[in-house]
N, C-alpha and C positions, 0 to 999 in steps of 0.2 A: 548561424549568423549572430544570434543574440549572445551566445556564449563567447564568441570571439570578441565582440565589442566589449562585453563585461570583462573579459580576460585582459584586453588591451588597457582598459581603464585601471584595472587592478595593478597591472605591471607598471603603468605610468605612475600611479600613486606610490608604489614600492620604490621605484627608481628615484622619484623626487625626494622621498624621505631618506633614502640611502645617501643621496648626494648632500642633503642637508646635514646628516650625521657626519659624513666625511668632511664637510666644511668645518664643522665644529671641532672635530678631532684635529684637523690641520691647524686651526687657530690655537689649540691647546698645546700642540707640539712645540711651539716657540717658548712657552713657559717651561715645558719639560727640558728644553735645551738650556735654559738659564739655570735650572737646578743641576743639570748635568755639568755645566761649566763650574758651578760652585764645588761640586764633588771632585772634579778633576783638579781644580786649584788646590783643594785640601790635600789630595794625594801627592801632587807635585811639591807642595811646600813641606809635607811630611817627609818625602824622600830627600829633599834638600837638607832638612834638619838632620835626618839619619846619616847622611853623608858628611855632615859637618860644614856645609856651606853657609848655613844661617844658624844663629844661636838664640833667637828669641822663642818664647813659648807660643806655638801656633794655636793651641786651644784657647789661650787667653785673648789673642788678637784675631781670631778667625772671623768674627762678625764684621769688624772694621775692614779687614782684608776683602771680604765678600762685597761690602759696600763700595770699596775703591775699585774692585774688579768690575762690578756692574756699571759704575760711573765711566770707566774706561770703555766698556762695551757701548754705552750710550754715546760717548764721544765719537767712537768709530762710526756708529749709525748716523749721528748728526753730520759727520764729515761726508759720509756717502750721500746723504740727501743734499748737502750743500754742493757737492761735486756732480750732482745729478746722475749718480750711478743707478739709483732706483728707476729713473725714467728710461735709461738705456735698457735695463733689464725688462721693464714693462713693454718696451718696443719689441724686443726679441720674443717675449712670450706672446705678444699680440700677433706678430708676423708668423709664428709657428702654429697658431691655433687654426685647425682645419676649417672651422666654421667661418672664421674671419677671412681665410684664404679664399673660400668659396664666394663670400660677399665681395671681396676685392676683385675677383675675376668677373663677377656680374657687373660691378660698377665700371670696370675697364671696358667691358663689352658695350655697355650703354654709352660711355664716353666716346668710344670709337664710332658708334652708330650716329651719334649726334654731330660729330665733327668730320663726317665724310663729305 
């Protein structure tokens, strides 16, 4: 019995630490996505230059192009917040969360008991 209690505590500790690490990795992924966007932009512009659609030196103007690209991404993010897209996304995530679904069913049961 003592071993199982100690084992449960150890597993809970490991699970908590693993979830914290997962959370940090998830937060980092958005920064990696920005770096990936920059690389894709560079490849896209290089291909356009190679095909003759643009004639300016990409290497010379790459940093300003990256800054303009990130500003456009921030504008899109700002528009999403202004149009409340993030709130709708949060509602969907909240409604699909099994823990919240259980809480909602318990609250509904209590509501029905109270209003009978």
